[in-house]
C-alpha positions in Angstrom: 17.1 -11.5 -10.7 14.8 -9.5 -12.9 12.7 -6.7 -11.5 9.1 -7.0 -12.8 6.4 -4.6 -13.2 3.6 -3.9 -10.9 1.2 -1.0 -10.7 -0.2 1.0 -7.9 -3.0 3.3 -8.0 -4.3 6.6 -6.6 -7.5 6.9 -5.1 -10.8 6.0 -4.4 -13.9 7.1 -3.4 -16.5 9.2 -5.0 -17.9 11.0 -2.1 -21.1 11.8 -3.9 -21.8 8.0 -4.0 -23.6 7.1 -0.8 -22.2 4.0 0.9 -24.9 1.9 2.6 -24.7 1.5 6.3 -22.6 -1.4 7.5 -24.5 -4.1 9.4 -21.9 -6.8 9.8 -23.7 -8.9 12.3 -21.5 -11.4 14.2 -19.4 -12.4 11.2 -17.9 -15.8 10.9 -16.0 -17.0 14.0 -13.3 -19.6 13.6 -12.8 -22.6 15.8 -9.1 -23.5 15.5 -7.1 -26.4 16.6 -3.8 -25.0 17.5 -0.9 -26.8 15.9 1.5 -26.4 18.9 1.6 -27.2 22.6 0.1 -24.6 24.9 3.5 -23.8 26.4 5.0 -23.0 23.1 6.2 -19.3 23.1 4.3 -18.6 19.9 1.0 -19.3 21.6 0.0 -16.7 24.2 -3.7 -17.3 24.8 -5.8 -20.4 25.3 -8.4 -19.4 22.7 -8.6 -17.0 19.9 -10.8 -14.2 21.2 -13.0 -12.1 18.9 -11.5 -13.5 15.7 -14.0 -13.0 12.9 -14.4 -12.7 9.2 -17.1 -10.5 7.6 -18.0 -10.5 3.9 -19.6 -7.1 3.2 -20.3 -5.6 -0.3 -17.9 -8.2 -1.8 -15.1 -7.2 0.5 -13.7 -9.4 3.2 -12.8 -7.9 6.6 -10.9 -10.0 9.1 -10.2 -9.1 12.7 -7.1 -10.6 14.2 -5.6 -10.5 17.7 -2.9 -12.2 19.8 0.8 -12.8 19.1 2.1 -12.3 15.6 2.2 -16.1 15.1 -1.4 -16.4 16.2 -2.6 -13.6 14.0 -0.8 -15.1 11.0 -2.5 -18.5 11.9 -5.9 -16.8 12.1 -5.4 -15.0 8.8 -4.5 -18.3 7.0 -7.4 -20.1 8.6 -9.9 -17.3 7.6 -8.8 -16.9 3.9 -7.6 -20.5 3.1 -9.6 -20.9 -0.1 -8.8 -17.4 -1.5 -5.1 -17.7 -0.5 -4.7 -21.0 -2.4 -6.2 -19.5 -5.5 -4.1 -16.3 -5.5 -0.9 -18.1 -4.6 -1.2 -20.0 -7.9 -2.0 -16.8 -9.7 1.0 -14.9 -8.3 3.4 -17.7 -9.0 2.1 -18.0 -12.6 2.5 -14.2 -13.0 6.1 -14.2 -11.7 7.0 -17.1 -14.0 5.6 -15.2 -16.9 7.8 -12.2 -15.9 10.8 -14.5 -15.9 11.1 -15.0 -12.2 11.1 -18.6 -10.9 10.3 -19.8 -7.4 14.0 -20.6 -6.9 14.8 -17.0 -7.8 12.5 -15.9 -5.0 14.0 -18.3 -2.5 17.5 -17.0 -3.4 16.3 -13.5 -2.7 14.7 -14.5 0.6 18.1 -16.0 1.7 19.7 -12.7 1.0 17.0 -10.7 2.9 15.9 -12.9 5.8 18.5 -11.5 8.2 16.9 -8.1 7.9 13.3 -9.3 8.5 11.8 -8.6 11.9 11.0 -11.6 14.1 7.3 -10.4 14.3 7.1 -10.5 10.5 8.6 -14.0 10.4 6.2 -15.2 13.1 3.3 -13.8 11.1 4.4 -15.6 7.9 5.0 -18.8 9.8 1.6 -18.7 11.4 -0.1 -18.2 8.0 1.9 -21.1 6.5 1.1 -23.4 9.3 -2.6 -22.7 9.1 -2.6 -23.4 5.4 -0.4 -26.5 5.7 2.1 -25.2 3.2 5.9 -24.5 3.3 7.1 -21.3 5.1 8.8 -20.4 1.8 5.5 -20.3 0.0 4.5 -17.4 2.2 7.8 -15.7 2.7 8.6 -15.5 -1.0 5.4 -13.6 -1.7 6.5 -11.0 0.8 9.9 -10.5 -0.8 8.7 -10.8 -4.4 6.3 -7.8 -3.8 9.2 -5.7 -2.6 11.2 -6.1 -5.7 8.4 -5.4 -8.1 8.0 -2.3 -10.3 5.0 -0.2 -9.4 3.2 3.0 -10.5 1.2 4.8 -7.9 0.5 8.0 -6.1 -0.1 9.3 -2.6 -0.7 12.5 -0.8 -1.2 13.9 2.7 -2.9 17.3 3.5 -3.5 19.1 6.8 -3.7 22.5 8.4 -4.8 25.3 6.0 -5.1 22.7 3.1 -8.0 20.8 4.8 -11.5 21.8 5.7 -11.1 21.4 9.4 -7.4 21.3 9.9 -7.4 17.5 10.4 -4.9 15.4 8.4 -6.1 13.3 5.4 -4.0 10.7 3.7 -4.6 9.2 0.3 -3.1 6.3 -1.5 -3.7 4.8 -5.0 -2.1 1.4 -6.0 -1.7 0.6 -9.7 -1.0 -2.9 -10.9 -2.1 -5.1 -13.8 -5.7 -6.4 -13.7 -4.7 -9.5 -15.7 -3.2 -11.7 -13.0 -5.3 -14.9 -12.9 -5.2 -18.4 -11.3 -4.6 -20.8 -14.2 -6.8 -23.4 -12.5 -9.9 -21.5 -11.5 -9.5 -18.6 -13.9 -10.1 -16.3 -11.0 -8.6 -12.8 -10.9 -6.4 -11.9 -7.9 -8.5 -8.9 -7.4 -11.7 -11.0 -6.9 -10.7 -11.5 -3.3 -10.3 -8.0 -1.8 -9.3 -8.0 1.9 -9.0 -5.5 4.7 -6.9 -6.8 7.6 -7.6 -5.2 11.1 -5.0 -6.5 13.6 -4.8 -5.9 17.3 -1.6 -7.6 18.5 -1.1 -8.4 22.2 1.6 -6.5 24.0 1.8 -2.9 25.1 4.7 -2.3 22.8 2.6 -2.9 19.7 -0.1 -0.8 17.9 -3.3 -2.0 16.4 -3.3 -1.4 12.7 -5.1 -1.8 9.4 -3.9 -2.6 5.9 -5.8 -3.4 2.6 -4.6 -6.2 0.4 -5.8 -9.1 -1.7 -5.9 -12.6 -0.2 -2.4 -14.1 -0.4 -0.8 -10.7 -1.0 1.1 -8.5 1.5 1.4 -5.0 2.9 1.5 -1.9 0.6 0.1 0.8 2.9 -2.1 1.3 6.0 -2.8 3.2 9.2 -2.4 2.5 12.9 -4.2 3.5 16.1 -1.5 6.2 16.9 -2.6 8.2 13.8 0.3 7.1 11.6 -0.5 6.5 7.9 2.1 5.3 5.4 2.2 4.5 1.7 4.8 3.7 -0.9 5.6 4.3 -4.5 8.4 2.6 -6.5 10.9 5.0 -7.9 13.4 3.4 -10.3 17.1 4.3 -10.0 20.7 3.0 -10.4 21.5 2.7 -6.6 19.9 -0.6 -5.6 20.8 -3.7 -3.5 19.0 -7.0 -2.8 20.7 -7.1 0.7 18.2 -5.4 2.9 14.7 -5.5 4.4 11.9 -6.1 1.9 9.8 -3.0 1.4 6.5 -4.7 2.5 8.2 -5.9 5.7 9.3 -2.4 6.5 5.8 -1.1 6.0 4.4 -3.9 8.2 6.8 -3.1 10.9 6.0 0.6 10.7 2.3 -0.1 11.2 2.8 -2.1 14.4 5.7 -0.1 15.9 5.6 3.5 14.9 4.1 6.0 17.4 5.3 9.1 15.5 6.2 10.1 11.9 9.8 10.1 13.1 9.5 6.5 14.2 8.0 5.5 10.9 10.8 7.3 8.9 13.4 5.5 11.0 12.0 2.1 10.2 11.4 2.8 6.5 14.9 4.1 5.9 16.7 1.3 7.7 18.2 -1.6 5.6 17.0 -0.1 2.3 17.0 -2.0 -0.9 15.5 -0.6 -4.1 14.1 2.9 -4.9 10.9 4.1 -3.1 9.0 7.2 -2.3 7.0 7.1 0.9 4.3 9.5 2.3 4.4 9.4 6.1 1.6 11.1 8.0 1.2 11.8 11.7 -2.3 12.9 12.5 -1.5 13.9 16.1 0.7 16.8 15.0 -0.8 17.1 12.4 1.9 17.0 9.6 3.4 14.7 7.0 6.6 14.0 5.1 7.7 12.9 1.7 10.6 10.3 2.0 12.7 9.3 -1.0 15.1 6.3 -0.7 17.7 4.4 -2.6 20.0 1.8 -1.3 22.4 4.4 0.1 20.6 7.8 0.0 17.7 9.3 1.9 15.7 12.5 1.4 13.1 13.6 3.9 11.1 16.8 3.7 7.7 18.4 4.2 5.9 20.9 2.0 8.2 23.9 2.4 11.5 22.1 1.9 13.4 23.6 -1.1 13.5 20.2 -2.8 9.7 20.3 -3.1 9.8 23.3 -5.5 12.6 23.0 -7.9 11.3 23.7 -11.4 9.1 22.3 -12.8 7.8 21.0 -9.5 6.1 23.3 -7.1 5.1 23.4 -3.4 1.5 23.4 -2.1 1.2 24.7 1.4 0.5 22.0 4.1 0.5 19.3 1.5 3.0 16.6 0.4 2.4 14.3 -2.6 4.4 11.9 -4.8 4.1 9.7 -7.9 7.0 7.7 -9.2 9.9 10.1 -9.4 12.3 11.8 -7.0 12.1 15.5 -6.5 15.3 16.1 -4.5 18.0 16.9 -7.0 20.7 14.6 -5.6 18.2 11.7 -5.5 17.0 12.5 -9.0 20.6 12.1 -10.3 20.3 8.3 -9.5 17.3 7.9 -11.9 17.3 10.4 -14.8 19.8 12.2 -17.0 17.9 15.5 -16.9 16.3 16.7 -13.7 13.2 18.1 -15.6 11.0 15.2 -16.5 9.3 17.5 -19.0 12.6 17.7 -21.0 12.4 17.3 -24.8 14.4 14.1 -24.7 11.7 12.5 -22.5 9.1 13.5 -25.1 11.2 11.6 -27.7 11.1 8.5 -25.5 7.4 8.2 -26.3 8.6 6.8 -29.6 10.6 4.0 -27.9 9.7 0.9 -26.0 10.4 2.5 -22.6 7.7 1.2 -20.3 7.0 4.5 -18.4 8.6 7.6 -20.1 9.3 10.4 -17.6 6.9 12.7 -19.5 4.0 10.4 -18.5 5.3 10.3 -14.9 5.5 14.1 -14.9 1.9 14.5 -16.1 0.7 12.0 -13.5 2.3 14.3 -10.8 0.9 17.4 -12.5 -2.7 16.1 -12.7 -2.6 15.1 -9.0 -1.2 18.5 -8.0 -3.8 20.4 -10.0 -6.5 18.2 -8.4 -5.2 19.1 -4.9 -5.2 22.8 -5.8 -8.8 22.6 -7.0 -9.8 21.5 -3.5 -7.2 23.2 -1.4 -8.7 24.6 1.8 -11.7 22.2 1.4 -9.9 18.9 1.5 -11.5 16.3 3.8 -12.1 12.5 3.4 -15.0 13.1 1.0 -13.6 15.8 -1.3 -10.2 14.0 -1.4 -11.9 10.8 -2.4 -13.8 12.6 -5.2 -10.7 14.5 -6.4 -8.5 11.4 -6.6 -11.1 9.5 -8.6 -11.3 12.4 -11.0 -7.5 12.3 -11.5 -7.8 8.8 -12.7 -10.8 9.6 -14.8 -8.4 12.0 -16.7 -9.5 15.2 -14.9 -7.4 18.3 -14.3 -4.9 17.9 -17.2 -5.7 17.3 -20.8 -2.4 15.7 -21.7 -2.7 13.4 -18.7 -6.2 12.4 -20.0 -4.7 11.7 -23.4 -2.0 9.4 -21.8 -4.7 7.5 -19.9 -6.5 6.8 -23.1 -3.3 5.9 -24.9 -1.8 3.8 -22.0 -4.6 1.4 -21.1 -2.3 -0.5 -18.6 -2.6 2.4 -16.1 -5.1 0.4 -13.9 -5.8 0.7 -10.2 -5.9 -2.2 -7.7 -7.2 -0.1 -4.8 -7.6 3.5 -3.7 -8.2 4.7 -0.2 -8.5 7.9 1.8 -8.3 8.1 5.6 -8.6 10.5 8.4 -6.3 8.7 10.9 -7.2 10.9 13.8 -10.9 9.9 13.7 -10.4 6.4 12.2 -12.5 7.2 9.1 -11.5 5.0 6.2 -12.9 4.9 2.6 -11.7 2.4 0.0 -12.5 1.1 -3.4 -11.1 -2.1 -4.9 -10.7 -3.3 -8.5 -13.2 -5.9 -9.5 -12.2 -8.3 -12.3 -11.1 -6.1 -15.3 -12.6 -2.9 -13.8 -10.2 -0.5 -12.0 -10.8 0.6 -8.4 -11.6 4.2 -9.3 -14.7 3.1 -11.2 -16.1 0.9 -8.4 -18.2 1.3 -5.3 -16.7 3.0 -2.2 -16.7 1.1 1.1 -16.6 3.1 4.3 -16.0 2.1 7.9 -14.2 3.4 11.0 -11.0 1.7 11.9 -10.8 3.0 15.5 -14.4 2.0 16.3 -13.7 -1.4 14.7 -10.7 -2.0 17.1 -12.9 -0.9 20.0 -15.9 -3.1 19.2 -14.1 -6.0 17.5 -16.3 -5.7 14.5 -16.6 -3.3 11.5 -18.4 -0.1 12.4 
């Protein structure tokens, strides 16, 4: 099956823009008729407690609780209209990329044995609430995992931050042109923040941003774990493994430590990804690079973080869309140095993302970090990341952004997982996230109070 393009973006929030106080009120409570008998193992509670939907500043927040089936059912019930619109939009996009629905079902059949039961229950609940086929939901999850993406992420702690606390940033880049052919609505017109509090002591409460009908790209959990991903193309791939979005989802509800998260993310691997994994309790973070058969894990002072032309930044890890570890890099590019003259020549070809552009993306992000090093917090990191995507810190990167107008951002967020502070901006129609209003709330207080705080 073909691998299509997707883009992911790097980060949000212009700290000098004041976000109005959130006054969510009671939100919209749902009254659901459960589709199964009360003794069914999927159904754990007699009623759905505290389940709500809030629409604040054009962003929808949903609070879910219960079993994974119940949470999926709640999600489908709360975003039914938006899911229907975006499902048509995504299927139309995939078809335009040469990927049919039967292709997606074939991929699901290869990967379903690697998908956790909790993830399957969540998908099934969503499908039942919407009255659609299970495959209509499952195929979105596996389709996302095979898609090409551009993005960036970082984590900083210790001497790099203002107060020693860890901050985690993620920017997701994807085309802003995906529309529903019936309503003409953009996918990004339904931004969604999912706050989930699953029942059972073995599970963690978690948060992930998305669009209605889309899946998990990144997020944080109540144990102070934050995780984000970046596609990294290579020649060591397999379709027989766990979809990337499913591994991220499982990390959010299961991982208590960075080591737990890395174990989940590097199990049953498929395509090529970079991950940034943070543990606010330590605090520390890791860069993780994966192909189907290889793994690299390192923090800021690992030798692989500073092979020329890359360089280390104390108490900071960051990634864009290329591997830094030399053995990993051999799976994706002929010359280790992405600034090699041959990669300059590729600007004259039809190559979608020449390594020279990927390199300047990494360089601009790194220079931005250095400009705020020692002062990084949730606000300064938000400001810095937005400046990166405005073309700041590197003139050649700024030129490429003007030249490559497809470098658009879906969402950008910065979080302090230890305190629960979370700032995010979403794309709006044809306008990238890094140009839009910043939304702020506290994840941990939201879990505690069952409403956005």
